[in-house]
C-alpha positions in Angstrom: 201.4 131.8 66.6 202.4 129.5 69.5 200.0 131.2 71.9 196.9 130.4 69.6 197.7 126.8 68.7 196.3 125.3 71.9 192.9 127.3 71.9 192.5 126.6 68.2 192.8 122.7 69.0 190.4 123.0 71.7 187.9 124.8 69.7 188.1 122.1 66.9 187.6 119.5 69.6 184.4 121.2 70.5 183.4 121.5 66.8 184.2 117.7 66.5 181.8 116.8 69.4 179.0 118.9 67.7 179.8 117.2 64.3 179.4 113.8 65.8 175.9 114.8 67.0 175.1 116.2 63.6 176.3 113.0 61.7 173.6 111.1 63.6 171.0 113.4 62.2 171.9 113.1 58.6 168.9 112.6 56.2 168.8 110.7 53.1 166.2 111.0 50.6 165.3 109.9 47.1 162.3 110.5 44.8 161.8 111.2 41.1 160.1 114.6 42.0 163.5 115.9 43.0 164.5 115.8 39.3 161.6 118.0 38.2 163.0 121.1 36.6 162.0 124.3 38.7 160.0 126.9 37.0 159.0 124.9 34.0 155.6 125.6 32.5 154.9 121.9 31.8 155.6 121.1 35.5 153.2 124.0 36.6 150.6 122.4 34.2 151.3 118.9 35.7 150.9 120.0 39.2 147.5 121.6 38.5 146.6 118.4 36.5 147.3 116.0 39.4 145.4 118.4 41.8 142.2 117.6 39.9 143.0 113.7 39.4 145.9 112.2 41.3 149.7 111.3 40.8 150.5 108.8 38.0 152.9 106.9 40.3 150.8 106.1 43.1 151.0 102.3 42.8 153.2 99.4 43.8 153.1 96.5 41.3 154.0 92.9 42.7 154.6 90.3 40.0 154.3 86.7 41.3 155.9 84.1 39.0 155.2 80.5 38.2 157.3 79.4 35.3 154.8 76.7 34.3 152.0 79.1 34.0 149.9 81.1 36.7 146.7 78.9 36.1 147.3 76.7 38.9 144.8 76.2 41.9 147.4 76.5 44.5 149.3 79.4 43.1 146.0 81.3 42.3 144.8 80.7 45.9 148.0 82.0 47.2 148.0 85.1 45.0 144.4 85.8 45.7 145.0 85.6 49.5 148.1 87.9 49.2 145.8 90.4 47.3 143.2 90.3 50.0 145.6 90.7 52.9 147.6 93.5 51.2 144.5 95.6 51.4 145.1 96.0 55.2 148.6 97.2 54.9 149.5 101.0 55.8 149.3 103.3 53.0 147.3 101.0 50.7 144.2 102.4 49.3 143.1 99.7 47.0 144.3 96.3 45.3 143.6 95.0 41.9 144.4 91.6 40.6 142.9 89.1 38.1 141.9 87.0 41.0 139.7 89.8 42.2 138.5 91.0 38.8 134.9 90.2 37.6 133.3 90.9 34.2 130.0 92.4 34.0 127.3 90.1 32.6 124.0 91.2 31.1 121.2 88.9 31.9 117.4 89.2 31.1 116.8 90.3 34.6 119.7 92.5 35.7 123.4 93.1 35.3 125.5 90.7 37.2 129.3 89.7 37.2 131.4 86.7 36.6 135.0 86.1 37.8 137.9 86.6 35.3 139.3 83.5 36.8 137.2 80.8 38.4 139.8 79.9 41.1 137.8 77.1 42.6 136.9 75.4 39.3 140.1 74.3 37.3 138.1 72.8 34.7 137.4 76.4 33.6 141.0 77.6 33.6 141.6 76.9 29.8 138.7 79.0 28.9 139.5 81.7 31.4 143.1 81.8 30.1 142.0 82.1 26.5 139.7 84.9 27.2 142.2 86.8 29.5 145.1 86.6 27.0 143.0 88.2 24.5 141.9 91.0 26.6 144.2 94.2 26.1 143.2 95.4 29.5 145.0 92.7 31.2 148.0 91.6 29.0 151.2 93.3 30.0 149.3 95.0 32.9 148.1 92.3 35.2 149.5 89.3 33.4 152.6 88.8 31.1 152.3 87.6 27.5 153.7 84.3 28.4 151.2 83.7 31.2 154.0 83.1 33.7 153.5 86.1 36.0 150.6 87.5 37.7 150.6 91.0 38.9 149.0 92.5 42.1 148.5 96.2 41.7 148.5 98.0 45.1 147.2 101.5 44.9 149.1 103.6 47.4 148.9 107.0 49.0 150.9 109.7 47.3 154.6 108.8 48.5 155.9 111.8 46.7 155.7 115.4 48.1 155.4 117.3 45.0 154.7 120.7 46.7 157.2 120.3 49.7 154.5 120.9 52.0 152.7 119.0 54.7 153.4 117.3 58.2 153.5 113.8 59.3 155.9 111.0 58.2 158.2 111.7 55.2 157.9 110.0 52.0 160.9 107.9 52.7 159.5 106.8 56.0 156.2 105.8 54.4 158.1 104.0 51.7 160.1 102.0 54.1 157.1 101.1 56.2 155.0 100.1 53.3 157.9 97.8 51.9 158.5 96.4 55.2 154.8 95.4 55.4 154.9 94.0 51.9 157.9 91.9 52.7 156.5 90.6 55.8 153.3 89.5 54.0 155.4 88.0 51.2 157.3 85.8 53.7 154.1 83.9 54.3 154.0 82.6 50.9 156.2 80.1 48.7 156.1 81.9 45.3 158.9 80.8 42.8 159.9 84.4 42.5 158.5 87.9 42.8 159.3 91.3 41.7 158.4 94.9 42.8 158.0 98.1 40.7 156.8 101.5 42.1 157.8 104.6 43.8 158.0 103.1 47.3 160.3 100.4 46.2 162.4 102.9 44.2 162.7 105.2 47.2 163.4 102.6 49.8 166.2 100.8 47.6 167.7 104.0 46.3 168.1 105.4 49.9 169.7 102.3 51.0 172.1 102.6 48.2 173.1 106.1 49.2 173.8 105.1 52.7 176.1 102.3 51.4 177.8 104.5 48.9 178.6 107.2 51.4 180.0 104.6 53.9 182.0 102.6 51.1 183.3 105.7 49.4 184.6 107.0 52.7 186.4 104.0 53.7 188.0 103.2 50.4 189.0 107.0 50.1 190.5 106.8 53.6 192.5 103.8 52.8 193.8 105.4 49.7 194.8 108.6 51.5 196.7 106.5 54.0 198.7 104.7 51.4 199.5 108.0 49.6 200.5 109.8 52.9 202.7 106.8 53.7 204.6 107.0 50.5 205.0 110.8 51.0 206.0 111.2 54.5 207.1 107.7 55.9 207.0 109.1 59.4 204.1 108.1 61.9 203.5 111.8 63.0 203.4 113.1 59.4 201.0 110.5 58.3 198.9 111.0 61.5 198.7 114.8 61.2 197.6 114.5 57.5 195.0 111.8 58.1 193.5 113.5 61.2 193.2 116.8 59.4 191.6 115.3 56.4 189.3 113.0 58.5 188.4 115.9 60.6 187.4 118.0 57.7 185.0 115.4 56.5 183.6 114.9 59.9 182.9 118.6 60.2 181.3 118.8 57.0 178.9 115.8 57.4 178.1 117.1 60.9 177.4 120.5 59.6 175.0 119.0 56.9 173.3 117.1 59.7 172.9 120.1 61.9 171.7 122.3 59.1 169.0 119.6 58.2 170.5 119.3 54.7 169.1 116.1 52.8 171.6 113.8 51.1 170.3 112.8 47.6 171.3 110.4 44.9 174.8 112.3 44.3 175.7 112.1 48.2 178.2 109.4 47.5 180.5 112.2 46.0 180.8 114.0 49.3 183.2 111.8 51.1 185.5 111.5 48.1 185.4 115.1 47.3 186.1 116.3 51.0 188.9 113.7 51.3 190.7 114.6 48.1 190.2 118.3 48.5 191.3 118.2 52.0 194.4 116.0 50.9 195.2 118.6 48.2 195.2 121.5 50.9 197.2 119.4 53.4 199.9 118.3 50.8 200.3 122.0 49.7 200.6 123.2 53.3 202.8 120.5 54.5 205.0 120.4 51.6 205.8 124.3 52.0 206.3 123.9 55.7 208.8 121.2 55.2 210.6 123.2 52.5 211.0 126.1 54.9 212.3 124.0 57.8 214.9 122.3 55.4 215.9 125.8 54.4 216.9 126.4 58.0 213.9 128.4 59.3 212.6 127.8 62.7 209.2 126.3 63.2 207.5 129.6 64.1 209.0 131.4 61.0 208.2 128.4 58.7 204.7 128.3 59.8 204.2 132.1 59.2 205.8 131.9 55.8 203.7 128.8 54.9 200.3 130.5 55.9 201.4 133.8 54.2 202.4 132.2 50.8 200.5 129.1 50.7 197.5 130.0 52.7 196.6 132.8 50.4 197.0 130.7 47.2 195.1 127.9 48.9 192.4 130.5 49.9 192.1 131.4 46.2 192.0 127.8 45.0 189.3 127.0 47.6 187.3 130.1 46.5 187.5 129.2 42.8 186.6 125.5 43.6 183.7 126.7 45.7 182.6 129.0 42.8 182.8 126.2 40.4 180.4 124.2 42.6 178.2 127.3 43.4 177.6 127.8 39.6 175.3 124.6 39.9 172.8 126.9 41.5 171.9 128.0 38.0 170.5 124.5 37.5 166.6 123.9 37.6 167.2 120.6 39.1 167.1 120.5 43.0 169.7 117.7 43.5 172.1 119.5 41.4 171.5 122.8 43.2 171.8 121.1 46.6 175.1 119.4 45.5 176.5 122.8 44.4 175.6 124.4 47.8 176.8 121.5 49.8 180.0 121.0 47.9 180.9 124.6 48.0 180.3 124.5 51.8 182.6 121.5 52.0 185.5 123.1 50.1 185.5 126.1 52.6 185.2 123.7 55.6 188.3 121.8 54.4 190.2 125.0 53.9 189.4 126.4 57.3 190.4 123.0 58.9 193.6 122.8 57.2 194.7 126.5 57.7 193.9 126.6 61.4 193.9 122.9 62.7 196.6 121.5 60.5 199.1 124.4 60.9 198.5 124.2 64.8 199.5 120.7 64.8 202.6 121.3 62.5 204.0 123.9 64.7 204.7 121.3 67.3 206.8 119.3 65.0 210.2 119.4 63.3 211.0 118.2 59.8 212.5 114.8 60.9 209.3 114.0 62.8 207.2 114.7 59.6 208.9 113.3 56.8 211.7 110.9 56.0 214.1 112.5 53.3 215.3 110.0 50.9 215.7 109.1 47.3 212.2 110.0 46.5 213.0 113.8 46.6 215.8 113.4 44.0 213.3 111.3 41.8 210.8 114.4 41.8 213.6 116.9 41.2 214.7 114.9 38.1 211.3 114.4 36.9 210.3 118.2 37.1 213.7 119.3 35.6 212.9 117.1 32.7 209.5 118.6 32.4 210.9 122.1 32.6 213.5 121.4 29.9 211.0 119.9 27.5 208.8 123.0 27.6 211.9 125.1 26.9 213.3 123.1 24.1 210.2 121.7 22.3 207.6 124.4 22.3 206.7 123.3 18.6 205.8 119.7 19.6 203.6 121.1 22.6 201.7 123.4 20.2 201.1 120.8 17.6 199.9 118.3 20.4 197.6 120.9 21.7 196.2 121.5 18.3 195.4 117.8 17.6 194.1 117.3 21.2 191.6 120.2 20.5 190.4 118.6 17.3 190.2 115.2 18.9 188.0 116.7 21.6 185.7 118.5 19.1 184.9 115.3 17.2 184.1 113.6 20.6 181.8 116.5 21.8 179.8 116.2 18.6 178.9 112.6 19.5 177.4 113.4 23.0 173.8 112.0 23.6 171.3 113.1 26.2 169.0 110.1 25.5 169.4 109.0 29.2 167.3 106.1 30.6 166.1 105.2 34.0 168.0 101.9 33.8 171.3 103.9 33.5 170.8 105.3 37.0 169.9 102.0 38.8 172.4 100.2 41.1 174.3 97.3 39.3 173.7 93.7 40.9 170.7 94.8 43.0 167.0 93.5 43.2 165.8 97.1 42.1 167.5 96.8 38.8 166.6 93.1 38.4 162.9 93.8 39.0 163.0 97.0 36.8 164.4 94.9 33.9 161.8 92.1 34.5 158.9 94.6 34.1 160.5 96.2 31.0 160.8 92.9 29.4 157.8 91.0 30.6 155.2 93.6 31.4 154.3 97.3 30.8 157.4 98.9 32.4 157.6 102.0 34.7 157.8 105.3 32.8 154.6 107.1 33.1 153.0 108.9 30.3 149.8 111.0 30.6 147.7 113.1 28.0 145.4 115.6 29.4 142.3 116.2 27.4 140.2 119.3 28.0 136.8 119.8 26.5 136.5 123.3 25.1 133.7 125.9 25.4 130.4 124.2 26.5 131.5 120.8 25.6 131.8 117.9 28.2 134.0 115.0 28.2 131.0 112.6 28.4 129.7 114.2 25.1 129.7 111.5 22.4 131.8 113.6 20.1 134.4 114.3 22.8 134.5 110.7 23.9 134.9 109.6 20.2 138.0 111.8 19.9 139.5 110.6 23.2 139.0 107.0 21.9 140.8 107.9 18.7 143.7 109.4 20.5 144.0 106.3 22.9 143.8 103.9 19.9 146.6 105.8 18.1 148.9 105.8 21.2 148.6 102.3 21.9 149.5 101.0 18.5 153.2 101.9 19.4 155.3 99.0 20.7 156.8 101.2 23.4 153.3 101.8 24.8 152.5 98.8 26.8 149.5 99.9 28.9 146.9 102.4 28.2 143.7 103.5 30.1 141.1 106.4 30.0 137.5 107.1 30.7 136.6 105.3 27.5 137.2 102.0 29.3 133.8 102.3 31.0 131.8 102.5 27.7 134.2 99.8 26.0 133.4 97.5 28.9 129.6 98.1 28.5 129.9 97.5 24.8 131.8 94.3 25.4 129.1 93.3 28.0 126.4 93.5 25.4 128.4 91.4 23.1 128.8 88.3 25.4 132.3 89.7 26.6 134.0 89.0 23.4 137.6 90.4 23.4 137.1 92.1 19.9 134.0 93.9 21.3 136.0 96.0 23.7 135.6 99.2 21.8 133.4 102.4 21.8 130.1 102.3 20.2 130.0 103.9 16.8 126.4 105.8 17.0 125.3 108.3 19.4 122.0 106.5 20.2 123.8 103.3 21.4 126.4 105.5 23.4 123.4 107.3 25.1 122.1 103.8 26.3 125.5 103.0 27.6 125.8 106.4 29.3 122.8 105.6 31.5 124.5 102.4 32.6 127.8 104.2 33.2 126.2 106.6 35.7 125.8 103.5 38.0 129.7 103.3 38.1 131.0 104.5 41.5 132.2 108.2 41.4 135.6 107.2 42.9 136.4 105.0 39.9 135.7 107.9 37.5 137.4 110.6 39.4 140.9 109.2 38.5 140.0 109.3 34.7 137.7 112.5 34.6 137.5 115.7 36.5 134.5 116.3 38.8 133.2 119.1 36.5 133.4 116.7 33.5 135.7 119.2 31.6 139.0 117.3 31.7 140.0 113.7 31.2 143.3 111.7 31.3 144.7 109.2 29.0 147.3 107.3 31.1 150.0 104.9 29.9 153.3 103.4 30.6 156.1 103.6 28.2 159.2 101.3 27.9 162.5 102.9 28.9 163.1 104.4 25.6 165.5 107.3 26.7 164.8 110.9 27.2 165.4 112.0 23.5 163.5 109.1 22.0 160.6 109.8 24.3 160.7 113.4 23.3 160.6 112.2 19.5 157.6 110.1 20.4 155.9 113.0 22.0 156.5 115.3 19.2 155.1 112.7 16.6 152.1 112.3 18.8 151.5 115.9 19.0 151.9 116.2 15.4 149.3 113.5 14.7 146.8 115.0 17.2 147.0 118.4 15.5 146.4 116.7 12.1 143.7 114.2 13.0 141.8 115.5 16.1 139.2 118.2 16.2 141.2 120.8 18.1 138.3 123.1 18.2 136.4 120.5 20.3 139.3 119.4 22.7 142.8 120.5 23.7 145.4 117.8 24.2 148.5 118.1 26.1 151.2 115.6 27.1 152.2 115.4 30.6 153.1 113.0 33.5 156.1 112.5 35.8 158.1 110.7 33.0 157.6 113.7 30.6 158.6 116.2 33.2 161.8 114.5 34.1 162.7 113.9 30.4 162.6 117.7 30.0 165.8 117.7 32.0 167.7 116.8 28.9 166.7 120.3 27.4 167.9 122.1 30.5 171.0 120.2 31.1 172.7 121.7 28.0 171.4 125.1 28.9 172.4 125.0 32.5 175.7 123.4 31.7 176.7 126.5 29.4 175.2 129.0 31.8 177.1 127.5 34.9 180.4 127.3 33.1 180.0 130.7 31.8 179.3 132.1 35.2 182.2 130.2 36.7 184.6 131.5 34.1 183.4 135.1 34.6 184.0 134.8 38.4 187.3 133.2 38.0 188.3 135.9 35.7 187.5 138.4 38.3 189.4 136.6 41.0 192.4 136.3 38.8 192.3 140.0 37.9 192.4 140.9 41.6 195.3 138.4 42.2 197.6 139.3 39.5 196.1 142.7 38.0 197.2 141.8 34.6 195.0 140.7 31.6 197.7 138.6 30.1 197.8 136.4 33.2 194.1 136.1 32.9 194.5 134.4 29.5 197.3 132.2 30.9 195.2 131.0 33.6 192.2 130.3 31.6 193.5 128.6 28.4 194.9 125.5 30.1 191.7 124.8 31.9 189.4 124.9 28.8 191.2 121.8 27.4 190.2 119.5 30.4 186.6 120.6 30.0 186.7 119.7 26.2 188.3 116.5 27.0 185.5 115.7 29.5 182.9 116.4 26.8 184.9 114.2 24.2 185.1 111.3 26.7 181.4 111.3 27.1 181.0 111.3 23.4 183.6 108.5 22.5 182.3 106.3 25.3 178.6 106.7 24.4 177.8 107.9 28.0 174.5 109.7 28.3 174.8 113.3 29.5 172.2 113.3 32.3 171.6 115.4 35.5 174.2 113.5 37.6 176.9 113.5 35.1 176.5 117.1 34.2 178.0 118.1 37.5 181.3 116.9 36.2 182.1 119.8 34.3 181.6 122.2 37.4 183.8 119.9 39.4 186.5 119.8 36.8 186.8 123.4 36.2 186.7 124.2 39.9 189.4 121.7 40.8 191.5 122.0 37.6 192.0 125.7 38.1 193.6 125.1 41.6 196.9 123.8 40.1 196.9 126.8 37.7 196.6 129.1 40.6 199.3 127.4 42.6 201.6 127.6 39.6 201.0 131.3 38.8 201.1 132.4 42.4 204.5 130.9 42.8 205.7 132.4 39.5 204.5 135.8 40.6 206.4 135.6 43.8 209.5 134.7 41.9 209.0 137.5 39.4 208.4 140.0 42.3 211.9 139.0 43.6 213.3 140.2 40.3 213.8 137.0 38.5 213.7 136.7 34.7 210.8 134.7 33.0 212.8 131.6 32.6 214.2 131.7 36.1 210.9 132.2 37.6 209.4 129.3 35.6 212.4 127.1 36.7 211.9 127.9 40.4 208.2 127.3 40.0 208.7 123.9 38.5 211.1 123.1 41.4 209.1 124.3 44.4 205.5 124.1 43.4 205.7 121.4 40.6 206.0 118.6 43.1 202.8 119.6 45.2 200.9 120.1 41.9 201.9 116.7 40.6 201.3 114.9 43.9 197.8 116.4 44.5 196.9 115.6 40.9 197.9 112.0 41.5 195.8 112.2 44.6 192.9 113.6 42.7 193.2 111.0 40.0 193.1 108.0 42.3 190.7 109.6 44.7 188.1 110.0 42.1 188.8 106.4 40.7 187.5 105.2 44.1 184.0 105.8 42.4 184.7 103.0 40.3 183.9 100.8 43.3 180.4 102.3 43.2 177.2 100.3 42.2 175.6 103.4 41.0 176.5 103.9 37.3 176.3 107.6 37.2 178.9 107.7 40.1 181.1 105.4 38.2 180.8 107.6 35.1 181.5 110.7 37.3 184.6 109.2 38.8 186.1 108.0 35.6 185.6 111.3 33.8 187.0 113.4 36.6 190.0 111.2 37.0 190.9 111.2 33.3 190.2 114.8 32.8 192.2 116.1 35.9 195.2 114.0 34.6 194.9 116.0 31.4 194.7 119.1 33.4 198.1 118.8 35.2 199.7 118.0 31.7 198.0 121.0 30.4 199.2 123.2 33.1 202.9 121.9 33.1 203.1 122.2 29.4 201.0 125.1 28.3 201.5 127.5 31.0 205.3 127.9 30.6 204.7 128.5 26.8 202.2 131.1 27.3 204.3 132.8 30.0 207.2 133.1 27.7 204.8 134.5 25.0 202.7 136.9 26.9 204.6 137.9 30.0 207.1 140.2 28.3 207.5 143.9 28.9 
């Protein structure tokens, strides 16, 4: 062993240098398309749909506020100037604002236009205001109902790479460049307040949040681990060895992600916490065993060999089961969840390799007095674990009754779980992105896109009077709901012409009721530039889109709205003439709620199956298989119950909790049973083996559980609500896991492990 330790340390030094380089190449990314479920029929339809039209999120809305009303000459002049100059920004394809909009006007000689707002004539502001505030095209879209916010709509290039193909700047690079240009332009004006909404703003702000979250979680976790190691070892060298081992594992993991070009998404803040606590758990088990062997009179060489042989194998198995727990996330249809599963499984194995080789190489240089200060704390742990052992022996009935009540309590909580997740729930607390999102939700049309694709059947065309009438009926039905705050379709052209022929009265914004009038309007409509039509109707005239934005109702509520709409369409629309289908990015993302339940059960089922195989290989006894699984089912039930009782929405990010819990919770079970098996193999009785296991493995199990509990509580410092939820859930359920192990496993061993 001694002849290998120096080469091992040199190899890890070289790995560290490469990892530092890799860390500088880490990539952070965020866009809503990451959460599109892979292999979904509705997603395939949506991708075909936007090929013919365009994406439904290619916009950046800028709301400019003036509390005393926007109809002020100075404010309007500045807003108009901002809109004109925004046209020159990179990645902007068009700009729309009330200050640039003009109504068509029919005169005896020709069709001309009049501005919606006569900026240079304040005497006409009152009349302009009355007309605009009665126009459904503008209210909640380009101006709020109170008339205190004016919206400038910036039409952008597609900033979301839905296909994953293409060269040039990444979507996040484009988003950052666009937002930098908008911010620089905004600095030239003195608006009372302003708000942003759009994919570019979301991407830029969420990536900034991810970088902050990774850094903060790493620092706070490091401080926590230092405090725990100080309490455990009280010797500088012991603390140093543990901290360097854990820090090196994190560095190697992040560096490896950078070197492999793996992108870090919205769940990336979990990586530092996960690596630090998994590494801490491995270090504590290794160092505790090494210290025990040294205190038993073994020399350093022998102590290291015994530690690697006994704890190394158990730690390998726990690392494999934890990695398996994460790898089961590959069953998910959602890419960020799949990526997290791959990366986390890789990280667990990196931590194991680091501890087994690097940590043991360092430890082999040190004696017990250099590592730990033995004092009253050891006696405290001995008394605590002895009491726990005696309780399992003298009060099995109380444990059984407690477990039964706990199971019923969990079942009730699980029945209360909701998947009605909202966008707001995933936004960072106290940040401008959340403030602006809520402003648009309250004052304007909100963000959640909703599209309806209308296809004319057989030889019919979208521009046919009968088809256009059906589209108008669908649009009128949809926009009657309070949650629908903005609606547009190809009917807007004919409604506008009808309004023009009726002196631009707001109540005349409707489709003509007879085919003859429609034909006259159709001749005028052909003069509208094709570019304007292509975003609402396909070039072949067979498909049209009804585009809307919904309030942030939640996934389940939106699904109920869609189901009600589909039911109305089937009952009231001539489906022999047109086919109608709901689509849009919001609809696709909301489908995740359906797959979360499915993937959750599939992933856990696969994890349990693989762990069963590993347990059978280790113990070669079906009874031990039952002993190992039952105590780890209760923490999973508790996690589900906590979601239900606290009213936490089960969404894509939170769903990974169950894989983490099972993967980590089973570790303590393996350490307990591995020690028990060694004791039984030495000829001890069941009670003697359980007693020895409590004494020798119990302390490490409790200590690692304490580290895990407080380690994941670090996530409470996050500004990202799903991360806070994940940290709280895992901490609480892992605390229940250690109680389950120490109370239930002894009972089951006494019951099952009999000849």
